[in-house]
C-alpha positions, 0 to 999 in steps of 0.5 A, spaced: 149 880 414 155 884 415 159 886 409 167 884 409 170 891 411 165 891 417 167 884 419 174 886 418 174 892 423 170 888 428 175 882 428 181 887 428 178 891 434 177 884 437 184 882 437 186 889 440 181 889 445 183 881 447 191 884 447 190 890 452 185 885 456 191 881 458 193 887 463 191 887 470 183 888 470 178 892 475 171 891 475 166 896 478 159 896 479 153 901 481 147 897 483 140 900 484 134 897 486 127 900 488 120 898 489 117 905 489 112 906 483 113 912 478 109 918 480 107 922 474 102 928 474 095 926 471 097 919 470 095 913 474 101 909 477 103 902 477 103 899 484 109 898 488 114 892 486 115 887 492 122 884 490 126 890 486 130 891 492 131 883 493 134 883 485 139 889 487 141 885 493 143 878 490 146 882 484 150 886 489 153 880 493 154 876 487 159 882 485 162 882 491 163 875 491 167 876 485 171 881 488 168 887 484 168 894 487 161 895 488 156 901 490 149 899 492 143 903 492 136 901 495 131 901 500 131 894 503 124 892 506 124 888 512 124 882 509 129 883 504 133 885 511 132 879 513 134 875 507 141 879 506 144 881 513 151 881 510 149 887 505 144 891 508 148 896 512 152 897 505 145 900 502 144 907 501 138 910 498 136 910 491 136 917 489 139 921 484 144 925 489 146 918 491 147 916 484 151 922 483 156 921 489 157 913 487 159 915 479 163 921 482 167 916 487 168 910 482 170 915 476 176 917 480 178 910 481 177 908 474 181 914 472 187 912 477 186 905 473 187 908 466 193 912 469 196 906 471 195 902 465 190 897 468 183 896 464 177 898 468 170 895 467 163 898 469 157 895 471 150 899 471 144 894 474 137 897 475 131 893 477 125 897 478 119 900 475 120 904 468 115 909 465 115 916 462 117 922 465 113 929 465 116 930 458 114 924 456 121 921 455 123 913 458 125 914 465 127 909 471 124 910 477 128 913 483 126 915 490 126 922 489 125 922 481 126 919 475 132 917 471 131 919 464 135 916 458 138 922 457 140 923 464 143 915 464 148 917 458 150 924 461 150 922 469 152 914 468 155 912 461 159 919 460 161 919 467 164 912 467 171 912 464 171 905 463 174 901 457 167 897 457 160 898 460 155 893 462 148 896 462 143 891 465 136 893 466 130 889 469 125 894 467 120 897 462 121 902 457 117 906 452 120 903 446 118 897 442 120 893 448 114 890 452 114 892 459 116 887 464 113 890 471 108 894 469 100 892 469 098 895 463 103 891 459 101 888 452 103 883 448 108 886 443 112 881 438 119 883 437 122 882 430 130 883 429 127 890 425 124 892 431 131 890 435 135 894 431 130 900 431 130 900 438 138 900 439 139 905 433 134 910 437 137 909 444 144 911 441 147 905 443 150 903 436 154 909 437 157 907 443 161 901 441 164 900 448 157 899 451 153 892 452 146 892 454 142 886 457 135 888 457 129 884 460 122 884 458 115 880 458 108 881 456 105 882 463 108 884 469 104 881 474 108 875 473 115 878 472 115 878 480 115 871 482 114 869 489 117 862 488 124 866 487 122 872 491 125 876 485 124 878 478 125 872 474 129 875 469 134 878 474 134 871 477 136 868 470 141 873 469 145 871 475 144 863 474 147 864 467 153 869 471 154 864 476 156 859 471 150 856 468 151 859 461 159 857 461 157 852 455 165 851 453 168 851 460 173 857 459 170 860 466 168 866 462 161 868 460 160 871 454 154 875 451 152 870 446 152 865 452 148 869 456 143 870 451 143 862 449 142 861 456 136 866 457 133 863 451 133 856 453 131 858 460 124 861 457 123 857 451 118 852 453 114 858 457 107 857 453 103 863 456 105 869 452 104 874 458 109 870 462 114 868 457 120 873 458 124 876 452 131 879 452 135 884 448 143 882 449 148 886 445 155 885 446 160 891 445 162 893 439 169 894 440 169 888 444 164 882 442 167 877 446 168 881 452 166 877 458 160 879 462 163 875 468 170 872 468 170 866 473 177 865 473 179 871 477 178 874 484 172 870 486 171 868 493 166 863 491 167 855 491 165 851 485 159 845 485 162 841 479 160 836 474 152 837 474 149 832 469 143 832 465 137 829 469 129 829 467 128 835 472 132 841 473 136 843 479 137 849 483 141 851 489 138 855 495 142 858 501 140 857 509 135 864 508 132 861 502 135 865 497 134 862 491 142 862 488 141 859 481 137 854 476 139 850 471 138 844 467 144 841 463 143 837 457 145 830 456 153 830 455 154 837 458 157 837 465 155 844 468 159 847 473 156 853 478 160 858 483 157 858 490 158 862 496 163 859 501 163 857 508 155 856 509 150 851 508 147 850 501 142 846 499 141 843 492 134 840 490 132 836 484 125 834 484 123 831 490 131 830 493 135 835 496 142 835 498 146 839 503 153 841 502 158 847 504 163 849 499 171 851 501 176 855 498 179 852 493 176 845 493 171 843 488 165 839 490 163 833 485 155 833 484 156 825 484 159 826 492 153 829 494 148 825 499 141 826 497 135 825 501 127 825 500 124 832 502 117 833 502 113 837 497 112 844 499 105 847 498 104 850 491 100 856 493 098 861 488 104 861 483 103 862 476 102 855 472 106 857 466 112 859 469 112 853 473 111 849 467 116 852 463 122 855 466 128 852 465 125 846 462 129 846 456 136 843 457 142 848 455 149 846 453 153 846 447 148 842 442 143 848 444 148 853 444 151 851 437 143 851 434 142 858 437 148 862 435 148 859 428 141 863 427 144 870 429 150 874 426 154 874 432 161 871 434 161 864 437 165 862 443 169 856 441 167 849 444 172 843 443 171 836 446 178 836 449 176 841 454 173 835 458 166 837 458 163 832 455 161 825 458 161 819 453 156 819 448 152 813 445 153 815 438 159 817 434 166 815 435 168 811 441 173 815 446 180 813 446 180 809 452 174 804 450 178 803 443 184 801 447 181 796 451 177 793 445 184 792 442 187 790 447 182 785 449 182 782 441 189 782 441 189 778 448 184 773 445 188 772 439 194 770 443 190 765 447 188 762 441 194 762 438 197 758 444 192 753 444 193 751 437 200 750 439 198 745 444 193 742 440 198 742 434 203 738 440 198 733 441 197 732 434 204 730 433 204 726 438 198 722 436 202 721 430 208 719 433 204 713 437 200 711 430 207 709 427 209 704 433 202 702 435 198 695 434 192 696 430 187 697 435 192 703 438 193 705 432 186 706 430 185 710 437 192 714 435 189 716 428 182 718 431 186 723 436 191 725 431 185 728 426 181 731 432 187 735 435 189 737 427 182 740 426 182 744 433 189 746 431 187 749 425 181 752 428 184 755 433 190 758 428 184 761 424 181 764 430 187 767 432 188 770 426 181 773 425 182 776 432 189 779 430 186 782 424 180 785 428 185 788 433 189 792 428 182 795 424 180 797 431 187 801 432 186 805 426 183 812 427 177 813 423 
């Protein structure tokens, strides 16, 4: 656990960052996707990938929807070109020279932001092969060479004059992390000490403005999934950043929310070769900085109030691009951000619904018209992924349990935010209390009125008894007794209901 001076310093840095974050913020990104295998003299290379370029295109479109300034370095194949026609013309070859040009261009814009007093946030995203370069150093594969760790620091991190840098890598590296895309991957059990050692060795702890999100699994053959047509880790990250991880409804995805979402998505994958592991570490200087701010600048619409169900849901566009997966827990209503003005399809089990989102209009999940759909052929898809991904439900309860086991700063979760449906346990909602109190009060009033009526009838029978002959007098006495008993019963019942209404009205 942290010592109190360290915790105090981090908290103070967070306060200072939050104050600065009130200023205008601009976000930038360099996004790289490369399917090619690493070429290292004298060693056997891994096979080329299929979907690293798709990962980059999907993340690029997500950044553009968010209104960010993004540069895409990818060589999309023919399938990728048909799936992302809007972005394919923006792609540049993923070379070291193109990376240097992109960093120089964005660096100038970030410097202008600093002079104008604006906050700059920078993303570096990479999807592809990772391996060792000729010097034996960990490196990311590019079209014309490799981007080593030292080069990553010098040519990317040091060239980005941003207040915060988000580093997202879906590739293998040569530290203790398992290799998510290489066929020679081995199962490695990571401990907290392993993670601390990796972060220390990679010098990230010495750069408090850098946050990292790194994915890994024990077998690269299942890390790319034909069902997603992307890397599994990248798809999970995008699902989180589209709103799936927003556990408290503030439209900010923080690092702890992303980490919990990834853990829930992979929790039930039983085959260790298929189970993803992730390192998610927020910038030390800003532990609560959002990795996605969905409240501003978005060219998207919202599908809101997605409830819990027996199965997870996912959304695709008309080209079959899988945009987001999720499975909310009972009592948690999930909202996700999706592209505007195009046909979208939400699917859950054997049901699907088609819809189109418009700017400024939230679409209620409950308003969708679902219909049955034929089940598609499964094909040769890894059964462990199908059976386990997005099986664990995600929401405030899972999040609380997740962060309680870690030394992190959690996001605030308040029921008053309107995220929660009525629960079958605990204190009844205020609306139900008011209804019950009103019902009891009404019943008390009705019973009292009945007692008054029968009291009048009892008094009338008593008057008749005084002036009646013997037969009529006996009848009047009987009626007097009955009406008197009813009056007493209604009075007692009225008092009981009145007392019950008073108790229900009290706060617990």
